[in-house]
N, CA, C and O atoms as a CHARMM CRD file, in Angstrom:
* protein
*
  324
    1    1 MET  N     22.69200 -10.99500 -17.63000 PROA 1      0.00000
    2    1 MET  CA    23.44400 -10.96400 -17.04300 PROA 1      0.00000
    3    1 MET  C     23.46300 -11.06300 -15.56600 PROA 1      0.00000
    4    1 MET  O     22.44200 -10.44300 -15.26700 PROA 1      0.00000
    5    2 HSD  N     23.91900 -11.40200 -14.63000 PROA 2      0.00000
    6    2 HSD  CA    23.49200 -11.38400 -12.93100 PROA 2      0.00000
    7    2 HSD  C     24.95600 -11.56700 -12.48100 PROA 2      0.00000
    8    2 HSD  O     25.75400 -12.40700 -12.89600 PROA 2      0.00000
    9    3 ARG  N     25.19000 -10.39600 -11.33500 PROA 3      0.00000
   10    3 ARG  CA    26.47300 -10.58800 -10.96200 PROA 3      0.00000
   11    3 ARG  C     25.71000 -10.32900  -9.20300 PROA 3      0.00000
   12    3 ARG  O     24.68900  -9.74800  -8.83700 PROA 3      0.00000
   13    4 ARG  N     26.77100 -11.06300  -8.47700 PROA 4      0.00000
   14    4 ARG  CA    26.02300 -11.06400  -7.02300 PROA 4      0.00000
   15    4 ARG  C     27.15900 -10.14200  -5.93700 PROA 4      0.00000
   16    4 ARG  O     28.30700 -10.51200  -5.69100 PROA 4      0.00000
   17    5 VAL  N     26.56300  -8.99700  -5.44100 PROA 5      0.00000
   18    5 VAL  CA    27.19600  -7.83400  -4.87200 PROA 5      0.00000
   19    5 VAL  C     26.62000  -8.35300  -3.05600 PROA 5      0.00000
   20    5 VAL  O     25.57900  -8.96200  -2.80900 PROA 5      0.00000
   21    6 ASN  N     27.58300  -7.91900  -2.10700 PROA 6      0.00000
   22    6 ASN  CA    26.96300  -7.88000  -1.08900 PROA 6      0.00000
   23    6 ASN  C     27.02200  -6.07800  -0.77900 PROA 6      0.00000
   24    6 ASN  O     28.05500  -5.41200  -0.85100 PROA 6      0.00000
   25    7 ILE  N     26.04800  -5.69700  -0.53100 PROA 7      0.00000
   26    7 ILE  CA    25.54200  -4.33900   0.12800 PROA 7      0.00000
   27    7 ILE  C     25.59700  -4.36000   1.36600 PROA 7      0.00000
   28    7 ILE  O     25.67100  -5.46200   1.90800 PROA 7      0.00000
   29    8 THR  N     25.57000  -2.86100   2.37400 PROA 8      0.00000
   30    8 THR  CA    25.14800  -2.96300   3.23200 PROA 8      0.00000
   31    8 THR  C     24.06300  -1.68100   3.33800 PROA 8      0.00000
   32    8 THR  O     24.49000  -0.60100   2.93000 PROA 8      0.00000
   33    9 LEU  N     22.65500  -1.72800   3.87100 PROA 9      0.00000
   34    9 LEU  CA    21.83500  -0.93100   3.65600 PROA 9      0.00000
   35    9 LEU  C     21.27400  -0.92600   5.15700 PROA 9      0.00000
   36    9 LEU  O     21.20400  -1.78400   6.03600 PROA 9      0.00000
   37   10 PRO  N     20.87300   0.53600   5.05000 PROA 10     0.00000
   38   10 PRO  CA    20.45700   0.95600   6.86200 PROA 10     0.00000
   39   10 PRO  C     19.20700   0.16700   7.24100 PROA 10     0.00000
   40   10 PRO  O     18.19100   0.06300   6.55500 PROA 10     0.00000
   41   11 GLU  N     19.41600  -0.32200   8.32600 PROA 11     0.00000
   42   11 GLU  CA    17.83900  -0.99700   8.56500 PROA 11     0.00000
   43   11 GLU  C     16.14500  -0.67900   7.85300 PROA 11     0.00000
   44   11 GLU  O     15.31100  -1.48100   7.43300 PROA 11     0.00000
   45   12 GLU  N     16.11500   0.63000   7.93700 PROA 12     0.00000
   46   12 GLU  CA    14.95100   1.59300   7.58000 PROA 12     0.00000
   47   12 GLU  C     14.72700   1.53000   6.36900 PROA 12     0.00000
   48   12 GLU  O     13.58900   1.61200   5.90600 PROA 12     0.00000
   49   13 THR  N     16.08700   1.32700   5.46300 PROA 13     0.00000
   50   13 THR  CA    15.70100   1.32800   4.50300 PROA 13     0.00000
   51   13 THR  C     14.99200  -0.27900   4.02000 PROA 13     0.00000
   52   13 THR  O     14.01400  -0.31900   3.27400 PROA 13     0.00000
   53   14 ILE  N     15.68100  -1.59900   4.59600 PROA 14     0.00000
   54   14 ILE  CA    15.42900  -2.49700   4.09500 PROA 14     0.00000
   55   14 ILE  C     13.37200  -2.83500   4.60600 PROA 14     0.00000
   56   14 ILE  O     12.48300  -3.45600   4.02300 PROA 14     0.00000
   57   15 ARG  N     13.40100  -2.07900   5.87100 PROA 15     0.00000
   58   15 ARG  CA    11.99400  -2.08200   5.93900 PROA 15     0.00000
   59   15 ARG  C     11.24500  -1.51000   4.72700 PROA 15     0.00000
   60   15 ARG  O     10.13100  -2.00800   4.56200 PROA 15     0.00000
   61   16 LEU  N     11.58400  -0.65600   3.92400 PROA 16     0.00000
   62   16 LEU  CA    10.91300   0.22600   3.37600 PROA 16     0.00000
   63   16 LEU  C     10.80600  -0.83100   2.01400 PROA 16     0.00000
   64   16 LEU  O      9.71900  -1.08000   1.49300 PROA 16     0.00000
   65   17 ILE  N     12.12300  -1.41700   1.51600 PROA 17     0.00000
   66   17 ILE  CA    11.95900  -2.42900   0.32100 PROA 17     0.00000
   67   17 ILE  C     11.26000  -3.55800   0.83800 PROA 17     0.00000
   68   17 ILE  O     10.64600  -4.26900   0.04200 PROA 17     0.00000
   69   18 ASP  N     11.26200  -3.80300   1.94700 PROA 18     0.00000
   70   18 ASP  CA    10.09200  -5.19400   2.13500 PROA 18     0.00000
   71   18 ASP  C      8.83900  -4.86700   2.12400 PROA 18     0.00000
   72   18 ASP  O      7.95000  -5.71700   2.13000 PROA 18     0.00000
   73   19 ARG  N      8.58700  -3.40500   2.10400 PROA 19     0.00000
   74   19 ARG  CA     6.92600  -3.01900   2.32400 PROA 19     0.00000
   75   19 ARG  C      6.39200  -3.30400   0.87400 PROA 19     0.00000
   76   19 ARG  O      5.34900  -3.93000   0.68500 PROA 19     0.00000
   77   20 VAL  N      7.28800  -2.73000  -0.28400 PROA 20     0.00000
   78   20 VAL  CA     6.88800  -2.94800  -1.30600 PROA 20     0.00000
   79   20 VAL  C      7.14800  -4.12400  -2.53900 PROA 20     0.00000
   80   20 VAL  O      6.59000  -4.21800  -3.63200 PROA 20     0.00000
   81   21 ALA  N      8.12200  -4.90500  -1.97700 PROA 21     0.00000
   82   21 ALA  CA     8.93700  -5.64000  -2.32400 PROA 21     0.00000
   83   21 ALA  C      8.32400  -6.80600  -2.83600 PROA 21     0.00000
   84   21 ALA  O      7.37500  -6.20600  -3.33800 PROA 21     0.00000
   85   22 ALA  N      8.04900  -8.25800  -3.17700 PROA 22     0.00000
   86   22 ALA  CA     7.25500  -8.97100  -3.33600 PROA 22     0.00000
   87   22 ALA  C      9.01400  -9.94100  -2.45200 PROA 22     0.00000
   88   22 ALA  O     10.23200  -9.79300  -2.54900 PROA 22     0.00000
   89   23 LYS  N      7.95500 -10.96900  -1.59200 PROA 23     0.00000
   90   23 LYS  CA     9.08300 -11.74700  -0.88600 PROA 23     0.00000
   91   23 LYS  C     10.16800 -12.75100  -2.14000 PROA 23     0.00000
   92   23 LYS  O      9.99400 -13.72000  -2.87900 PROA 23     0.00000
   93   24 GLY  N     11.06300 -12.00700  -1.86600 PROA 24     0.00000
   94   24 GLY  CA    12.34600 -12.84700  -2.30300 PROA 24     0.00000
   95   24 GLY  C     12.71600 -11.90900  -4.11800 PROA 24     0.00000
   96   24 GLY  O     13.38800 -12.16800  -5.11700 PROA 24     0.00000
   97   25 ASP  N     11.78000 -10.76000  -3.65100 PROA 25     0.00000
   98   25 ASP  CA    12.13400  -9.82900  -4.64200 PROA 25     0.00000
   99   25 ASP  C     13.20800  -8.68900  -4.68000 PROA 25     0.00000
  100   25 ASP  O     13.30400  -7.85200  -5.57800 PROA 25     0.00000
  101   26 ARG  N     13.71000  -8.75000  -3.97600 PROA 26     0.00000
  102   26 ARG  CA    14.35700  -7.46800  -3.04700 PROA 26     0.00000
  103   26 ARG  C     15.32600  -6.83800  -4.66900 PROA 26     0.00000
  104   26 ARG  O     15.22100  -5.80300  -5.32700 PROA 26     0.00000
  105   27 SER  N     16.31900  -8.19900  -4.81500 PROA 27     0.00000
  106   27 SER  CA    17.21400  -7.65900  -5.95300 PROA 27     0.00000
  107   27 SER  C     16.60700  -6.90300  -7.13800 PROA 27     0.00000
  108   27 SER  O     17.14400  -5.84100  -7.45500 PROA 27     0.00000
  109   28 HSD  N     15.51800  -7.34800  -7.84500 PROA 28     0.00000
  110   28 HSD  CA    14.49800  -6.91600  -8.48900 PROA 28     0.00000
  111   28 HSD  C     14.32100  -5.67300  -8.47000 PROA 28     0.00000
  112   28 HSD  O     14.66200  -4.89100  -9.35600 PROA 28     0.00000
  113   29 PHE  N     13.60500  -5.33400  -7.14400 PROA 29     0.00000
  114   29 PHE  CA    12.98300  -4.05600  -6.86400 PROA 29     0.00000
  115   29 PHE  C     14.55000  -3.32700  -7.12500 PROA 29     0.00000
  116   29 PHE  O     14.64400  -2.60400  -8.11700 PROA 29     0.00000
  117   30 ILE  N     15.83000  -3.52200  -6.19900 PROA 30     0.00000
  118   30 ILE  CA    16.34300  -2.37600  -6.08000 PROA 30     0.00000
  119   30 ILE  C     17.46900  -2.39300  -7.24800 PROA 30     0.00000
  120   30 ILE  O     18.33700  -1.56900  -6.95900 PROA 30     0.00000
  121   31 ALA  N     17.76300  -3.09600  -8.54600 PROA 31     0.00000
  122   31 ALA  CA    17.60800  -2.63300  -9.48700 PROA 31     0.00000
  123   31 ALA  C     16.86000  -1.94000 -10.51400 PROA 31     0.00000
  124   31 ALA  O     17.31200  -1.27900 -11.44900 PROA 31     0.00000
  125   32 GLU  N     15.32900  -2.24500 -10.13300 PROA 32     0.00000
  126   32 GLU  CA    14.43700  -0.75000 -11.15700 PROA 32     0.00000
  127   32 GLU  C     14.66300   0.28600 -10.37500 PROA 32     0.00000
  128   32 GLU  O     14.91500   1.36900 -10.90300 PROA 32     0.00000
  129   33 ALA  N     14.61200   0.14200  -8.74800 PROA 33     0.00000
  130   33 ALA  CA    14.76300   1.69900  -8.46700 PROA 33     0.00000
  131   33 ALA  C     15.85700   2.34500  -8.65900 PROA 33     0.00000
  132   33 ALA  O     15.82300   3.57200  -8.56400 PROA 33     0.00000
  133   34 VAL  N     17.33400   1.53900  -9.03800 PROA 34     0.00000
  134   34 VAL  CA    18.27700   2.11800  -9.44400 PROA 34     0.00000
  135   34 VAL  C     18.26000   2.84200 -10.81700 PROA 34     0.00000
  136   34 VAL  O     18.90100   3.87500 -11.01000 PROA 34     0.00000
  137   35 ARG  N     17.47200   2.22900 -11.78000 PROA 35     0.00000
  138   35 ARG  CA    17.51100   2.33600 -12.93500 PROA 35     0.00000
  139   35 ARG  C     16.69700   3.59000 -13.24800 PROA 35     0.00000
  140   35 ARG  O     17.14100   4.53600 -13.89900 PROA 35     0.00000
  141   36 HSD  N     15.24400   3.50600 -12.63400 PROA 36     0.00000
  142   36 HSD  CA    14.54700   4.89200 -12.15700 PROA 36     0.00000
  143   36 HSD  C     15.77900   6.14400 -11.72700 PROA 36     0.00000
  144   36 HSD  O     16.21600   7.15000 -12.28600 PROA 36     0.00000
  145   37 TYR  N     15.97900   5.58800 -10.69400 PROA 37     0.00000
  146   37 TYR  CA    16.91600   7.07200 -10.04000 PROA 37     0.00000
  147   37 TYR  C     17.97700   7.76900 -10.81700 PROA 37     0.00000
  148   37 TYR  O     18.12300   8.98600 -10.69800 PROA 37     0.00000
  149   38 VAL  N     18.76800   7.01400 -11.65300 PROA 38     0.00000
  150   38 VAL  CA    19.63900   7.36500 -12.66400 PROA 38     0.00000
  151   38 VAL  C     18.71800   8.06900 -13.88600 PROA 38     0.00000
  152   38 VAL  O     19.02500   9.10100 -14.48200 PROA 38     0.00000
  153   39 GLY  N     17.67700   7.36600 -14.07900 PROA 39     0.00000
  154   39 GLY  CA    17.15500   8.17600 -15.09900 PROA 39     0.00000
  155   39 GLY  C     16.48100   9.50200 -14.79100 PROA 39     0.00000
  156   39 GLY  O     16.46200  10.35400 -15.67900 PROA 39     0.00000
  157   40 ALA  N     16.03100   9.70400 -13.83500 PROA 40     0.00000
  158   40 ALA  CA    15.22400  10.84200 -13.32600 PROA 40     0.00000
  159   40 ALA  C     16.92900  11.85000 -13.38500 PROA 40     0.00000
  160   40 ALA  O     17.02400  12.85900 -14.08300 PROA 40     0.00000
  161   41 ARG  N     18.01100  11.36200 -12.59900 PROA 41     0.00000
  162   41 ARG  CA    18.87200  12.22500 -12.40900 PROA 41     0.00000
  163   41 ARG  C     19.26900  13.19200 -14.04000 PROA 41     0.00000
  164   41 ARG  O     19.43200  14.37500 -14.33900 PROA 41     0.00000
  165   42 GLY  N     19.28500  11.91800 -14.72700 PROA 42     0.00000
  166   42 GLY  CA    19.85700  12.12300 -16.23900 PROA 42     0.00000
  167   42 GLY  C     19.11300  13.46700 -16.51700 PROA 42     0.00000
  168   42 GLY  O     19.78100  14.45100 -16.83500 PROA 42     0.00000
  169   43 ARG  N     17.36100  13.56900 -16.37800 PROA 43     0.00000
  170   43 ARG  CA    16.27300  13.98100 -17.02400 PROA 43     0.00000
  171   43 ARG  C     16.42200  15.31900 -16.42100 PROA 43     0.00000
  172   43 ARG  O     16.00000  16.26000 -17.09300 PROA 43     0.00000
  173   44 ALA  N     17.01600  15.59900 -15.12600 PROA 44     0.00000
  174   44 ALA  CA    16.62300  16.48800 -14.39600 PROA 44     0.00000
  175   44 ALA  C     17.68000  17.31500 -14.53200 PROA 44     0.00000
  176   44 ALA  O     17.40600  18.49100 -14.29300 PROA 44     0.00000
  177   45 LYS  N     19.05900  17.04000 -14.90600 PROA 45     0.00000
  178   45 LYS  CA    20.31000  17.32000 -15.21700 PROA 45     0.00000
  179   45 LYS  C     19.95200  17.61000 -16.39700 PROA 45     0.00000
  180   45 LYS  O     20.22100  18.80500 -16.27400 PROA 45     0.00000
  181   46 LEU  N     19.45200  17.51400 -17.77200 PROA 46     0.00000
  182   46 LEU  CA    19.46400  17.79300 -19.21700 PROA 46     0.00000
  183   46 LEU  C     18.33100  18.89700 -19.06000 PROA 46     0.00000
  184   46 LEU  O     18.60700  19.96600 -19.60600 PROA 46     0.00000
  185   47 ARG  N     16.99400  18.82000 -18.35200 PROA 47     0.00000
  186   47 ARG  CA    16.37400  20.31500 -18.00800 PROA 47     0.00000
  187   47 ARG  C     17.38600  21.31300 -17.71000 PROA 47     0.00000
  188   47 ARG  O     17.69900  22.03100 -18.66000 PROA 47     0.00000
  189   48 ARG  N     18.05900  21.54900 -16.42100 PROA 48     0.00000
  190   48 ARG  CA    18.82700  21.93100 -15.77600 PROA 48     0.00000
  191   48 ARG  C     19.89100  23.03600 -16.83300 PROA 48     0.00000
  192   48 ARG  O     20.29400  24.18800 -16.67500 PROA 48     0.00000
  193   49 ARG  N     20.10000  21.83400 -18.11500 PROA 49     0.00000
  194   49 ARG  CA    21.47500  22.38400 -18.99400 PROA 49     0.00000
  195   49 ARG  C     20.66700  23.06300 -20.14300 PROA 49     0.00000
  196   49 ARG  O     21.11300  23.99400 -20.81400 PROA 49     0.00000
  197   50 LEU  N     19.22700  22.41100 -20.33000 PROA 50     0.00000
  198   50 LEU  CA    18.34600  23.29000 -21.34700 PROA 50     0.00000
  199   50 LEU  C     18.01600  24.84400 -20.95300 PROA 50     0.00000
  200   50 LEU  O     17.67000  25.61000 -21.85200 PROA 50     0.00000
  201   51 ARG  N     18.13200  25.33700 -19.50600 PROA 51     0.00000
  202   51 ARG  CA    17.73700  25.93700 -19.07000 PROA 51     0.00000
  203   51 ARG  C     18.52600  27.05100 -18.94300 PROA 51     0.00000
  204   51 ARG  O     18.15200  28.22000 -19.03700 PROA 51     0.00000
  205   52 GLU  N     19.55300  26.67400 -18.74100 PROA 52     0.00000
  206   52 GLU  CA    21.03800  27.83300 -19.29100 PROA 52     0.00000
  207   52 GLU  C     21.31300  27.87100 -20.15900 PROA 52     0.00000
  208   52 GLU  O     21.94000  28.89100 -20.44500 PROA 52     0.00000
  209   53 GLY  N     21.13400  27.01700 -21.09200 PROA 53     0.00000
  210   53 GLY  CA    21.76100  27.60600 -21.85100 PROA 53     0.00000
  211   53 GLY  C     20.53800  28.35800 -22.67700 PROA 53     0.00000
  212   53 GLY  O     21.01900  29.30400 -23.30100 PROA 53     0.00000
  213   54 ALA  N     19.15600  28.24300 -22.87500 PROA 54     0.00000
  214   54 ALA  CA    18.30100  29.19700 -23.18300 PROA 54     0.00000
  215   54 ALA  C     18.69600  30.63400 -22.11200 PROA 54     0.00000
  216   54 ALA  O     18.95500  31.69800 -22.67500 PROA 54     0.00000
  217   55 VAL  N     18.70700  30.58600 -21.13500 PROA 55     0.00000
  218   55 VAL  CA    19.69700  32.01400 -20.10100 PROA 55     0.00000
  219   55 VAL  C     20.58400  32.16100 -21.37700 PROA 55     0.00000
  220   55 VAL  O     19.92400  32.61800 -22.31000 PROA 55     0.00000
  221   56 ARG  N     21.28500  32.02400 -21.54500 PROA 56     0.00000
  222   56 ARG  CA    22.62500  32.31100 -21.85300 PROA 56     0.00000
  223   56 ARG  C     22.63700  33.26000 -23.49700 PROA 56     0.00000
  224   56 ARG  O     23.22600  34.23300 -23.96800 PROA 56     0.00000
  225   57 ARG  N     21.52500  32.19400 -23.95900 PROA 57     0.00000
  226   57 ARG  CA    21.72300  32.90000 -25.34000 PROA 57     0.00000
  227   57 ARG  C     20.28900  33.62100 -25.16300 PROA 57     0.00000
  228   57 ARG  O     19.68300  33.58800 -26.23400 PROA 57     0.00000
  229   58 ALA  N     19.62400  34.20500 -24.22800 PROA 58     0.00000
  230   58 ALA  CA    18.22300  34.24200 -24.28900 PROA 58     0.00000
  231   58 ALA  C     18.32200  35.99800 -25.66100 PROA 58     0.00000
  232   58 ALA  O     17.71800  36.17400 -26.71900 PROA 58     0.00000
  233   59 GLU  N     19.11800  36.71300 -25.08700 PROA 59     0.00000
  234   59 GLU  CA    19.82300  38.19500 -25.96700 PROA 59     0.00000
  235   59 GLU  C     20.10200  37.80800 -27.04000 PROA 59     0.00000
  236   59 GLU  O     19.40300  38.35500 -27.89100 PROA 59     0.00000
  237   60 ARG  N     20.94500  36.96900 -27.51700 PROA 60     0.00000
  238   60 ARG  CA    20.56500  36.34200 -28.87300 PROA 60     0.00000
  239   60 ARG  C     19.77500  36.00200 -29.83600 PROA 60     0.00000
  240   60 ARG  O     19.95400  36.33600 -31.00700 PROA 60     0.00000
  241   61 ASP  N     18.98400  35.41700 -29.48900 PROA 61     0.00000
  242   61 ASP  CA    17.80000  34.92700 -29.66500 PROA 61     0.00000
  243   61 ASP  C     16.66500  35.99500 -29.86900 PROA 61     0.00000
  244   61 ASP  O     15.78600  35.86300 -30.72100 PROA 61     0.00000
  245   62 LEU  N     16.75900  37.02200 -29.04700 PROA 62     0.00000
  246   62 LEU  CA    15.68000  37.97400 -28.96400 PROA 62     0.00000
  247   62 LEU  C     15.92600  38.87500 -29.87200 PROA 62     0.00000
  248   62 LEU  O     15.08200  39.59600 -30.40500 PROA 62     0.00000
  249   63 GLN  N     17.49200  38.85700 -30.15000 PROA 63     0.00000
  250   63 GLN  CA    17.86000  39.86700 -31.13600 PROA 63     0.00000
  251   63 GLN  C     17.63300  39.26600 -32.77700 PROA 63     0.00000
  252   63 GLN  O     17.06500  39.82800 -33.71300 PROA 63     0.00000
  253   64 VAL  N     18.25900  38.00600 -32.73400 PROA 64     0.00000
  254   64 VAL  CA    17.40900  37.42000 -34.02600 PROA 64     0.00000
  255   64 VAL  C     15.95800  37.91400 -34.26300 PROA 64     0.00000
  256   64 VAL  O     15.74800  38.70900 -35.17900 PROA 64     0.00000
  257   65 VAL  N     14.74100  37.38200 -33.30700 PROA 65     0.00000
  258   65 VAL  CA    14.06700  38.08700 -33.33900 PROA 65     0.00000
  259   65 VAL  C     13.20600  39.44900 -33.92700 PROA 65     0.00000
  260   65 VAL  O     12.11400  39.61700 -34.47000 PROA 65     0.00000
  261   66 ALA  N     14.15500  40.17700 -33.56900 PROA 66     0.00000
  262   66 ALA  CA    13.83900  41.31800 -33.58700 PROA 66     0.00000
  263   66 ALA  C     14.43000  42.01500 -35.15700 PROA 66     0.00000
  264   66 ALA  O     14.07800  43.09000 -35.64300 PROA 66     0.00000
  265   67 ASP  N     15.26700  41.17700 -35.63800 PROA 67     0.00000
  266   67 ASP  CA    16.19300  41.53500 -36.75600 PROA 67     0.00000
  267   67 ASP  C     15.06600  41.11900 -38.11500 PROA 67     0.00000
  268   67 ASP  O     14.91100  41.73200 -39.17200 PROA 67     0.00000
  269   68 TRP  N     14.36500  39.83100 -37.62000 PROA 68     0.00000
  270   68 TRP  CA    13.53400  38.95000 -38.93300 PROA 68     0.00000
  271   68 TRP  C     12.38300  39.08700 -38.73200 PROA 68     0.00000
  272   68 TRP  O     11.64200  38.50700 -39.52500 PROA 68     0.00000
  273   69 SER  N     11.74500  39.88600 -37.62400 PROA 69     0.00000
  274   69 SER  CA    10.50700  39.90200 -37.62800 PROA 69     0.00000
  275   69 SER  C      9.66700  40.75400 -38.67600 PROA 69     0.00000
  276   69 SER  O      8.58200  40.54200 -39.21800 PROA 69     0.00000
  277   70 SER  N     10.76200  42.00300 -38.77200 PROA 70     0.00000
  278   70 SER  CA    10.12800  42.80500 -40.11900 PROA 70     0.00000
  279   70 SER  C     10.21800  42.17600 -41.15700 PROA 70     0.00000
  280   70 SER  O      9.32500  42.56300 -41.91000 PROA 70     0.00000
  281   71 LEU  N     11.01300  41.16100 -41.75600 PROA 71     0.00000
  282   71 LEU  CA    10.75000  40.71100 -42.98600 PROA 71     0.00000
  283   71 LEU  C      9.56200  39.61200 -43.02000 PROA 71     0.00000
  284   71 LEU  O      9.04500  39.19300 -44.05600 PROA 71     0.00000
  285   72 ASP  N      9.18000  39.16900 -41.54200 PROA 72     0.00000
  286   72 ASP  CA     8.68000  38.04000 -41.31000 PROA 72     0.00000
  287   72 ASP  C      6.88900  38.90400 -41.89400 PROA 72     0.00000
  288   72 ASP  O      6.00000  38.34700 -42.53800 PROA 72     0.00000
  289   73 GLU  N      6.90200  40.44200 -41.33400 PROA 73     0.00000
  290   73 GLU  CA     5.42900  40.68100 -41.15500 PROA 73     0.00000
  291   73 GLU  C      5.31400  41.66100 -42.48000 PROA 73     0.00000
  292   73 GLU  O      4.28600  42.33800 -42.47700 PROA 73     0.00000
  293   74 GLU  N      6.32200  41.88400 -43.78300 PROA 74     0.00000
  294   74 GLU  CA     6.38200  41.95500 -44.81600 PROA 74     0.00000
  295   74 GLU  C      6.15700  41.13000 -45.79800 PROA 74     0.00000
  296   74 GLU  O      5.38800  41.50900 -46.68100 PROA 74     0.00000
  297   75 ALA  N      6.64800  40.06100 -45.87100 PROA 75     0.00000
  298   75 ALA  CA     6.08600  38.28700 -46.16900 PROA 75     0.00000
  299   75 ALA  C      5.16900  38.32200 -46.27300 PROA 75     0.00000
  300   75 ALA  O      4.63200  38.45200 -47.37200 PROA 75     0.00000
  301   76 TRP  N      4.35200  38.19200 -44.82300 PROA 76     0.00000
  302   76 TRP  CA     2.90300  38.35000 -44.68200 PROA 76     0.00000
  303   76 TRP  C      1.73200  39.34100 -45.14100 PROA 76     0.00000
  304   76 TRP  O      0.52500  39.12300 -45.03500 PROA 76     0.00000
  305   77 GLN  N      2.33600  40.45200 -45.66300 PROA 77     0.00000
  306   77 GLN  CA     1.55000  41.35600 -46.06700 PROA 77     0.00000
  307   77 GLN  C      1.60300  40.99500 -47.70500 PROA 77     0.00000
  308   77 GLN  O      0.50800  41.11700 -48.25300 PROA 77     0.00000
  309   78 ARG  N      2.44300  40.67000 -48.36200 PROA 78     0.00000
  310   78 ARG  CA     2.55300  40.50100 -49.08400 PROA 78     0.00000
  311   78 ARG  C      1.59300  39.25500 -49.67800 PROA 78     0.00000
  312   78 ARG  O      1.10800  39.33300 -50.80700 PROA 78     0.00000
  313   79 SER  N      1.37600  38.13600 -48.82800 PROA 79     0.00000
  314   79 SER  CA     1.07900  36.97700 -49.07700 PROA 79     0.00000
  315   79 SER  C     -0.93400  36.84400 -48.77600 PROA 79     0.00000
  316   79 SER  O     -1.80400  35.98200 -48.89800 PROA 79     0.00000
  317   80 LYS  N     -0.83200  38.32300 -48.33000 PROA 80     0.00000
  318   80 LYS  CA    -2.73800  38.72500 -47.90600 PROA 80     0.00000
  319   80 LYS  C     -3.15400  39.51500 -49.44200 PROA 80     0.00000
  320   80 LYS  O     -4.34600  39.53700 -49.75000 PROA 80     0.00000
  321   81 ARG  N     -2.36600  40.00200 -50.15500 PROA 81     0.00000
  322   81 ARG  CA    -2.82300  40.62800 -51.09600 PROA 81     0.00000
  323   81 ARG  C     -3.27800  40.04000 -52.46900 PROA 81     0.00000
  324   81 ARG  O     -3.72500  40.78500 -53.34200 PROA 81     0.00000
């Protein structure tokens, strides 16, 4: 389903669109550009949230590694026998 909307864009933006979109295909180009932009913003937000979470949990994660590494080492030594 499509819906007609009126928008106002700067002249420079129209020139840029016309340079890359086929004649009569502005709507398709703009729709594709918006989907791409929204997807990129979503991925950037997810990366930021993952990074922030990793930083917040870093101390806890290092402690878990320290707590379990001796058990891992012990199990590995037993499996070599």
